[in-house]
C-alpha positions, 0 to 999 in steps of 0.5 A: 500500500502506497503511503499518503503524504501528510504535512504537519505545520507548526510554529507560527507568529502567535504568542503560542508559538512555543506550545505549538512546537511541543504539540507538533512533536507529540502529533508527529510521534503518533502518526503511523509511519507505515501509512503516512510519509510525514512532511514537516513545515515550520513557521518562524515567529517572523512568519517565514515558512520552511520545509524542515527535514531534520531531527524531530527532537529539534522542533520542540526546543526551536533549534530546527530553525538553525538547520542549514538544509531548511528550504523556503516552502509554502502552500499554494492556494491553487488546487492545480498544485495540490500541495507546496511550492519549494524554493531551492537554494539556487532559486529554482522551484519544485512542487510537492503534492500533499494528501492531507495537512495537520495544522498544529498551530495555536492562536492567531493565524493558526486556529482562527480560520486564516490558515484554514481559508488557505487550505480550502483554496488549495483543495487539500484536506486538513485536520480540524475545524473549518473556516467559520467555526475556527473564526467564531471559536477564536473570537470570544465575543462572537462565541458568547453571542452564538452561545446566547443565541443557541440557548447555552448558559454562560457567564454574564458578559459585556464588551466594547471596542478598544477605540470606544474605551480610548475615546471615553474610558469612563463610559466603558467602565460605567457599562461594565459596572452597570451590566455586571454589577460586582467585582471581580470580573474577568477581562479578555481580548476577544481574539487571542489564544490560550488565556493570553492577555486575560486578567482578573480585576477586583476593583475599578483600578484593576479593571483599567489596568486589565483593559489596557492589557487586553487592548494590547492583544485585540481591538475588542474587549470582553468582560465577564462576571466571575463564576465560582465553580469547578473548571471542567473540560470535555474533549470532542472528536468527530464531524457531524456525529461528535464523540464526547470524552469523559469530563476532566477537571482542572485545579489551577496553580494560579488564581485562574487557569492562565497561560503559565498555569496551563503550560509552565506550572506543574502544580496545576492538577488535572482530575480525570474523571472530573469530581462531579456527579454522574448526572452533572457529567452527563449534562456537561457531555450533552452541552459540549456536543450541543455547543460543538454542533451549534458552532459547526465544529469538525474534527476536534475541539476542547469544550470548557465549562464552569460547574458550580456547587449549585449544579449550574453548568456554564460554558466558558469557551471552545478551543478548536486546536487544543494543546497536545503537550505532555500535560494537555487535557485533550489527549489525556481525556481521549485516552481516559475514554479509550482512544489513545495516542496513535489511534487518536491521531489517525482518527483525526486524519480520517475525519479530515478525509471524510469531510473532504469527501463530503464537500466534493 
C-alpha cells in the first residue's frame, strides 16, 4: 500500500508559538509511519515558512530553525498544485503534492480560520475545524453571542471596542459596572489564544489596568462576571456525529487557569474523571456536543465549562486546536475514554478525509 503524504505545520507568529512546537512533536510521534510519509513545515515567529527535514527532537526546543538544509516552502492556494511550492537554494522551484495537512498551530493565524481559508483554496484536506467555526471559536465575543443565541448558559458578559474605551474610558467602565454589577470580573481580548492577555480585576483600578492589557492583544474587549465553580473540560472528536470524552477537571496553580498555569506550572492538577456527579457529567457531555454542533465544529475541539456547587453548568469557551503537550487535557481525556495516542491521531486524519469527501 502506497503511503499518503501528510504535512504537519507548526510554529507560527502567535504568542503560542512555543506550545505549538511541543504539540507538533507529540502529533508527529503518533502518526503511523507505515501509512503516512510525514512532511514537516515550520513557521518562524517572523512568519517565514520552511520545509524542515531534520531531527524531530529539534522542533520542540526551536533549534530546527538553525538547520542549514531548511528550504523556503509554502502552500499554494491553487488546487492545480495540490500541495507546496519549494524554493531551492539556487532559486529554482519544485512542487510537492500533499494528501492531507495537520495544522498544529495555536492562536492567531493558526486556529482562527486564516490558515484554514488557505487550505480550502488549495483543495487539500486538513485536520480540524473549518473556516467559520475556527473564526467564531477564536473570537470570544462572537462565541458568547452564538452561545446566547443557541440557548447555552454562560457567564454574564459585556464588551466594547478598544477605540470606544480610548475615546471615553469612563463610559466603558460605567457599562461594565452597570451590566455586571460586582467585582471581580474577568477581562479578555476577544481574539487571542490560550488565556493570553486575560486578567482578573477586583476593583475599578484593576479593571483599567486589565483593559489596557487586553487592548494590547485585540481591538475588542470582553468582560465577564466571575463564576465560582469547578473548571471542567470535555474533549470532542468527530464531524457531524461528535464523540464526547469523559469530563476532566482542572485545579489551577494560579488564581485562574492562565497561560503559565496551563503550560509552565506543574502544580496545576488535572482530575480525570472530573469530581462531579454522574448526572452533572452527563449534562456537561450533552452541552459540549450541543455547543460543538451549534458552532459547526469538525474534527476536534476542547469544550470548557464552569460547574458550580449549585449544579449550574456554564460554558466558558471552545478551543478548536487544543494543546497536545505532555500535560494537555485533550489527549489525556481521549485516552481516559479509550482512544489513545496513535489511534487518536489517525482518527483525526480520517475525519479530515471524510469531510473532504463530503464537500466534493
